[in-house]
TIPASE-12739 format. One record per residue: x, y, z of N, C-alpha, C, O in turn; residue in three letters. Coordinates in steps of 0.02 Angstrom, whole numbers, plus 50000, padded with zeros to 5 digits. Example, Ala and Ser with C-alpha at 12.3 -4.5 7.8 and 13.67 -1.06 7.14 Angstrom:
! TIPASE-12739
(atom (50660,49716,50390),(50615,49775,50390),(50660,49835,50390),(50712,49834,50423),'ALA')
(atom (50642,49888,50354),(50684,49947,50357),(50645,50002,50394),(50670,50057,50402),'SER')
***
This chain:
! TIPASE-12739
(atom (49644,53640,45903),(49585,53619,45936),(49533,53595,45886),(49523,53626,45834),'UNK')
(atom (49500,53540,45903),(49450,53512,45857),(49381,53535,45880),(49354,53509,45929),'UNK')
(atom (49353,53583,45844),(49289,53613,45863),(49233,53591,45817),(49182,53625,45813),'UNK')
(atom (49240,53535,45782),(49187,53512,45737),(49127,53484,45775),(49134,53461,45832),'UNK')
(atom (49071,53486,45744),(49009,53461,45774),(49008,53384,45776),(49036,53352,45731),'UNK')
(atom (48976,53356,45826),(48972,53283,45833),(48906,53256,45805),(48889,53198,45819),'UNK')
(atom (48868,53295,45769),(48803,53274,45743),(48809,53219,45690),(48763,53179,45684),'UNK')
(atom (48862,53217,45654),(48868,53169,45598),(48898,53102,45620),(48902,53057,45579),'UNK')
(atom (48919,53095,45683),(48949,53033,45705),(48895,52982,45723),(48844,53000,45751),'UNK')
(atom (48907,52918,45708),(48857,52867,45725),(48856,52855,45801),(48908,52861,45835),'UNK')
(atom (48798,52839,45827),(48791,52826,45899),(48805,52752,45913),(48785,52709,45875),'UNK')
(atom (48840,52739,45968),(48855,52671,45987),(48797,52642,46028),(48774,52673,46076),'UNK')
(atom (48773,52583,46008),(48717,52551,46042),(48735,52479,46058),(48772,52447,46021),'UNK')
(atom (48709,52455,46113),(48718,52385,46132),(48649,52353,46134),(48607,52374,46174),'UNK')
(atom (48638,52303,46092),(48574,52269,46090),(48576,52211,46139),(48617,52165,46132),'UNK')
(atom (48532,52213,46188),(48532,52162,46241),(48472,52114,46236),(48460,52075,46282),'UNK')
(atom (48436,52116,46182),(48377,52073,46177),(48397,52000,46173),(48359,51957,46196),'UNK')
(atom (48454,51983,46145),(48476,51914,46141),(48499,51887,46210),(48498,51827,46221),'UNK')
(atom (48518,51931,46254),(48539,51910,46321),(48482,51879,46360),(48493,51834,46401),'UNK')
(atom (48421,51903,46349),(48364,51874,46383),(48355,51800,46364),(48341,51758,46407),'UNK')
(atom (48363,51785,46300),(48357,51715,46278),(48412,51672,46308),(48399,51615,46329),'UNK')
(atom (48471,51697,46310),(48527,51660,46338),(48516,51646,46412),(48528,51590,46435),'UNK')
(atom (48493,51696,46449),(48481,51687,46521),(48424,51636,46532),(48428,51597,46579),'UNK')
(atom (48373,51638,46490),(48319,51590,46497),(48344,51519,46486),(48327,51474,46525),'UNK')
(atom (48384,51507,46435),(48410,51440,46421),(48458,51417,46476),(48458,51358,46493),'UNK')
(atom (48498,51463,46503),(48542,51444,46558),(48502,51425,46620),(48517,51375,46654),'UNK')
(atom (48450,51463,46635),(48408,51447,46692),(48373,51379,46682),(48369,51340,46729),'UNK')
(atom (48349,51366,46623),(48316,51302,46608),(48365,51244,46614),(48348,51192,46640),'UNK')
(atom (48426,51254,46590),(48477,51202,46595),(48493,51185,46667),(48496,51126,46686),'UNK')
(atom (48505,51236,46709),(48522,51224,46779),(48463,51194,46817),(48473,51155,46864),'UNK')
(atom (48402,51213,46799),(48343,51184,46831),(48338,51109,46815),(48325,51069,46860),'UNK')
(atom (48349,51091,46753),(48347,51020,46734),(48406,50981,46763),(48398,50924,46784),'UNK')
(atom (48464,51012,46765),(48523,50978,46791),(48516,50967,46866),(48540,50916,46892),'UNK')
(atom (48485,51013,46902),(48478,51003,46974),(48426,50950,46990),(48429,50920,47044),'UNK')
(atom (48380,50937,46945),(48329,50885,46958),(48359,50815,46955),(48333,50770,46988),'UNK')
(atom (48412,50806,46917),(48443,50740,46911),(48512,50737,46943),(48551,50691,46930),'UNK')
(atom (48528,50785,46986),(48595,50789,47014),(48609,50737,47067),(48667,50721,47079),'UNK')
(atom (48557,50709,47100),(48569,50661,47154),(48529,50597,47139),(48477,50586,47169),'UNK')
(atom (48554,50554,47093),(48518,50494,47075),(48524,50438,47126),(48493,50385,47118),'UNK')
(atom (48563,50447,47180),(48575,50395,47230),(48520,50393,47283),(48523,50351,47328),'UNK')
(atom (48471,50437,47279),(48422,50443,47332),(48360,50401,47315),(48335,50403,47259),'UNK')
(atom (48337,50363,47364),(48275,50326,47358),(48218,50374,47372),(48223,50415,47418),'UNK')
(atom (48163,50371,47334),(48107,50418,47342),(48071,50405,47407),(48044,50351,47418),'UNK')
(atom (48071,50456,47451),(48041,50451,47518),(48003,50514,47534),(48015,50567,47504),'UNK')
(atom (47957,50509,47581),(47925,50568,47609),(47964,50586,47672),(47957,50553,47723),'UNK')
(atom (48004,50639,47668),(48048,50657,47723),(48011,50700,47774),(47963,50735,47757),'UNK')
(atom (48032,50696,47838),(48003,50742,47887),(48022,50813,47873),(48072,50826,47838),'UNK')
(atom (47984,50860,47899),(47996,50931,47885),(48034,50964,47942),(48025,50945,48000),'UNK')
(atom (48076,51013,47924),(48116,51048,47973),(48125,51120,47951),(48127,51135,47892),'UNK')
(atom (48130,51165,48000),(48140,51235,47983),(48214,51254,47983),(48232,51309,47964),'UNK')
(atom (48258,51207,48003),(48330,51221,48004),(48357,51218,47933),(48331,51183,47890),'UNK')
(atom (48410,51255,47922),(48441,51256,47856),(48484,51195,47845),(48493,51154,47890),'UNK')
(atom (48510,51189,47784),(48552,51133,47767),(48621,51142,47797),(48650,51196,47793),'UNK')
(atom (48646,51089,47828),(48712,51091,47860),(48765,51068,47810),(48751,51030,47763),'UNK')
(atom (48827,51089,47821),(48881,51066,47779),(48903,50997,47801),(48902,50981,47861),'UNK')
(atom (48923,50957,47753),(48945,50889,47768),(49014,50880,47738),(49038,50921,47699),'UNK')
(atom (49046,50825,47758),(49113,50812,47732),(49110,50794,47658),(49056,50787,47630),'UNK')
(atom (49168,50787,47628),(49171,50775,47556),(49145,50706,47537),(49115,50699,47484),'UNK')
(atom (49156,50656,47579),(49134,50588,47564),(49070,50574,47602),(49070,50572,47664),'UNK')
(atom (49016,50564,47566),(48952,50549,47598),(48928,50481,47575),(48941,50459,47519),'UNK')
(atom (48892,50448,47619),(48862,50383,47605),(48787,50391,47619),(48767,50414,47672),'UNK')
(atom (48746,50371,47571),(48675,50377,47577),(48645,50313,47606),(48654,50259,47578),'UNK')
(atom (48610,50320,47663),(48574,50264,47693),(48501,50285,47696),(48485,50337,47724),'UNK')
(atom (48457,50244,47666),(48386,50260,47664),(48347,50205,47698),(48364,50146,47693),'UNK')
(atom (48292,50225,47732),(48246,50177,47761),(48177,50194,47733),(48152,50249,47743),'UNK')
(atom (48147,50146,47698),(48082,50158,47668),(48026,50143,47718),(48040,50120,47774),'UNK')
(atom (47965,50157,47699),(47908,50148,47745),(47897,50075,47762),(47867,50060,47814),'UNK')
(atom (47919,50029,47719),(47912,49957,47734),(47974,49929,47769),(47985,49869,47769),'UNK')
(atom (48015,49974,47798),(48075,49958,47837),(48128,49921,47797),(48162,49877,47823),'UNK')
(atom (48134,49938,47733),(48188,49912,47692),(48247,49961,47696),(48237,50021,47687),'UNK')
(atom (48307,49936,47710),(48367,49977,47717),(48404,49977,47650),(48413,49925,47619),'UNK')
(atom (48425,50037,47629),(48462,50045,47567),(48529,50079,47584),(48530,50131,47618),'UNK')
(atom (48583,50051,47560),(48649,50084,47563),(48664,50103,47491),(48672,50060,47448),'UNK')
(atom (48670,50169,47480),(48668,50198,47413),(48602,50175,47382),(48549,50197,47405),'UNK')
(atom (48601,50134,47329),(48537,50110,47302),(48527,50036,47313),(48476,50008,47293),'UNK')
(atom (48575,50003,47344),(48570,49931,47355),(48530,49915,47418),(48542,49945,47470),'UNK')
(atom (48484,49868,47412),(48445,49847,47470),(48488,49801,47513),(48518,49753,47488),'UNK')
(atom (48492,49817,47578),(48534,49779,47625),(48490,49760,47685),(48455,49802,47712),'UNK')
(atom (48492,49696,47706),(48456,49679,47767),(48489,49712,47828),(48548,49728,47827),'UNK')
(atom (48449,49723,47881),(48475,49759,47939),(48536,49724,47969),(48582,49757,47993),'UNK')
(atom (48536,49658,47969),(48592,49620,47998),(48658,49633,47961),(48711,49629,47992),'UNK')
(atom (48655,49648,47897),(48715,49660,47858),(48730,49735,47848),(48775,49753,47811),'UNK')
(atom (48692,49777,47881),(48699,49850,47872),(48766,49875,47895),(48798,49915,47861),'UNK')
(atom (48789,49853,47953),(48853,49876,47980),(48911,49856,47934),(48956,49895,47923),'UNK')
(atom (48909,49794,47908),(48962,49772,47863),(48960,49811,47797),(49013,49826,47769),'UNK')
(atom (48901,49827,47773),(48895,49865,47711),(48922,49936,47719),(48954,49963,47674),'UNK')
(atom (48909,49966,47777),(48934,50034,47790),(49010,50032,47799),(49046,50075,47775),'UNK')
(atom (49034,49981,47834),(49105,49976,47848),(49144,49963,47783),(49202,49984,47777),'UNK')
(atom (49114,49929,47735),(49148,49916,47672),(49157,49980,47631),(49201,49984,47588),'UNK')
(atom (49116,50031,47645),(49122,50095,47609),(49174,50141,47639),(49193,50191,47608),'UNK')
(atom (49198,50125,47699),(49247,50167,47733),(49317,50155,47705),(49336,50099,47690),'UNK')
(atom (49355,50209,47700),(49425,50205,47681),(49466,50236,47737),(49443,50282,47771),'UNK')
(atom (49525,50211,47747),(49567,50236,47802),(49587,50308,47789),(49606,50326,47733),'UNK')
(atom (49582,50348,47841),(49604,50418,47837),(49554,50464,47804),(49567,50524,47799),'UNK')
(atom (49497,50439,47781),(49448,50481,47748),(49388,50490,47793),(49360,50441,47819),'UNK')
(atom (49367,50552,47803),(49310,50566,47845),(49246,50551,47806),(49237,50574,47750),'UNK')
(atom (49202,50511,47837),(49141,50489,47804),(49081,50516,47843),(49082,50519,47904),'UNK')
(atom (49030,50537,47807),(48967,50559,47837),(48910,50520,47806),(48907,50512,47745),'UNK')
(atom (48866,50496,47848),(48807,50459,47824),(48750,50509,47818),(48732,50543,47866),'UNK')
(atom (48721,50513,47758),(48661,50552,47746),(48603,50504,47752),(48595,50459,47710),'UNK')
(atom (48562,50512,47804),(48505,50467,47814),(48441,50498,47785),(48421,50553,47804),'UNK')
(atom (48411,50461,47741),(48347,50479,47712),(48296,50430,47740),(48297,50371,47722),'UNK')
(atom (48252,50453,47783),(48205,50410,47818),(48134,50433,47804),(48118,50492,47810),'UNK')
(atom (48092,50386,47784),(48022,50402,47772),(47991,50425,47838),(48009,50401,47892),'UNK')
(atom (47944,50473,47834),(47917,50501,47896),(47871,50454,47934),(47851,50470,47990),'UNK')
(atom (47855,50396,47906),(47814,50347,47942),(47855,50293,47978),(47827,50249,48010),'UNK')
(atom (47922,50296,47972),(47966,50246,48003),(47972,50261,48078),(47982,50318,48097),'UNK')
(atom (47965,50209,48120),(47974,50219,48193),(48044,50245,48209),(48092,50227,48175),'UNK')
(atom (48049,50286,48260),(48112,50317,48278),(48164,50266,48300),(48224,50279,48294),'UNK')
(atom (48142,50209,48325),(48189,50158,48348),(48232,50132,48290),(48291,50116,48300),'UNK')
(atom (48204,50128,48230),(48243,50107,48172),(48296,50158,48153),(48350,50141,48131),'UNK')
(atom (48280,50221,48162),(48328,50275,48148),(48384,50272,48200),(48443,50279,48182),'UNK')
(atom (48366,50263,48263),(48416,50261,48317),(48462,50201,48308),(48522,50205,48323),'UNK')
(atom (48436,50145,48284),(48479,50086,48274),(48532,50099,48221),(48588,50075,48227),'UNK')
(atom (48515,50136,48168),(48565,50153,48117),(48615,50203,48147),(48675,50199,48132),'UNK')
(atom (48592,50249,48188),(48637,50297,48221),(48684,50261,48269),(48742,50281,48275),'UNK')
(atom (48661,50209,48302),(48705,50169,48346),(48760,50136,48306),(48818,50134,48328),'UNK')
(atom (48743,50109,48248),(48794,50079,48205),(48846,50131,48185),(48906,50118,48186),'UNK')
(atom (48823,50191,48167),(48868,50245,48147),(48912,50266,48206),(48972,50280,48196),'UNK')
(atom (48885,50268,48266),(48924,50287,48325),(48978,50234,48339),(49034,50252,48357),'UNK')
(atom (48962,50171,48331),(49012,50119,48341),(49069,50125,48291),(49127,50111,48307),'UNK')
(atom (49052,50145,48229),(49103,50153,48177),(49135,50222,48177),(49179,50237,48136),'UNK')
(atom (49113,50266,48223),(49138,50335,48229),(49127,50374,48163),(49173,50404,48136),'UNK')
(atom (49065,50373,48141),(49046,50407,48079),(48992,50459,48098),(48948,50446,48138),'UNK')
(atom (48997,50519,48067),(48947,50571,48078),(48883,50552,48039),(48887,50522,47986),'UNK')
(atom (48826,50571,48068),(48762,50557,48036),(48723,50623,48028),(48720,50664,48074),'UNK')
(atom (48695,50632,47969),(48653,50690,47955),(48586,50664,47932),(48582,50623,47885),'UNK')
(atom (48533,50686,47963),(48465,50665,47946),(48436,50715,47896),(48431,50775,47910),'UNK')
(atom (48417,50690,47838),(48390,50733,47785),(48317,50750,47800),(48279,50706,47820),'UNK')
(atom (48298,50812,47789),(48229,50835,47798),(48209,50878,47740),(48251,50901,47701),'UNK')
(atom (48144,50890,47734),(48119,50937,47686),(48105,51003,47721),(48087,51003,47780),'UNK')
(atom (48112,51059,47687),(48096,51123,47720),(48021,51129,47733),(47980,51104,47694),'UNK')
(atom (48004,51163,47787),(47933,51175,47803),(47905,51226,47755),(47938,51274,47736),'UNK')
(atom (47843,51215,47737),(47808,51264,47694),(47762,51305,47738),(47718,51278,47771),'UNK')
(atom (47773,51370,47739),(47733,51414,47782),(47666,51429,47753),(47627,51465,47783),'UNK')
***
């Protein structure tokens, strides 16, 4: 039996002060990366909603309507008359497509409905992007 005293043995310590620095840099990296993660979006003032974000299919197409009624498919400006052809050119057979609509809050609802009508004719799901409400 080993009955010697443990007073002379060194104590095991784990120094965690460097972990704080690592966590700070990781948080800063993800914050900066999330700011530039969606470069396809035109800058708009979106309407506010209290509903959460819904899941969408893997293939999304961004359609934006600015306050001066300019239509954008991804980042390209498209006249309304050519909007259906531009959306149809993005479709691939057998792949489910979802249109993410970014609409300025000053755009009349009729312009939004006209894009939804085009999507319905092409049998494409439409998701309207909103900003969360601030309480």
